[in-house]
C-alpha angles and dihedrals in degrees: 000000000000117000124213116248095229129059124247111236125218120180119217125208105251110187150314131314123289121276117249110261128012093229090070093056126083091183126030112270120248113259130189114256087219089067095050117093115211112213095178125023140153125205117239113254115245103244112247094227091054092046094052092046095046094241118162128183148111149262125214114206130188116202144160123245105212124216089262091053097252124131119248135176099014111187130180112238097181138350134177095210134024093226090057089052093054092046093048095048092049092052101041094054090065095049121111128196137195106265116261112240119211126213089268089063099248130112114258135188115254135184122230142171127222131183120216114199120200107205128171125224 
């Protein structure tokens, strides 16, 4: 079985809608990854060791989208293989999203969770 060199990505709904007004929040509100729009993204590389061994799996990452759209504080929630964790973290740190605008009309930081699946072909 030949594995693809890039990971397949699957977003997971991470939480509820934003709170109204960033001033009310001490921590960024949770926001569904389905509602985030990535403007720059790189796909995690399938680790060579996993590819040669036929290993498939996933990594779940929680992160903050800052008011300027950059990703901050990425943290792994769960992963089936350490190599997938490294590949996912290297990719997500370079992502950029459209800023999330609160009801008050200004960009606010939000937390989200995304699942990256590594599947062979």
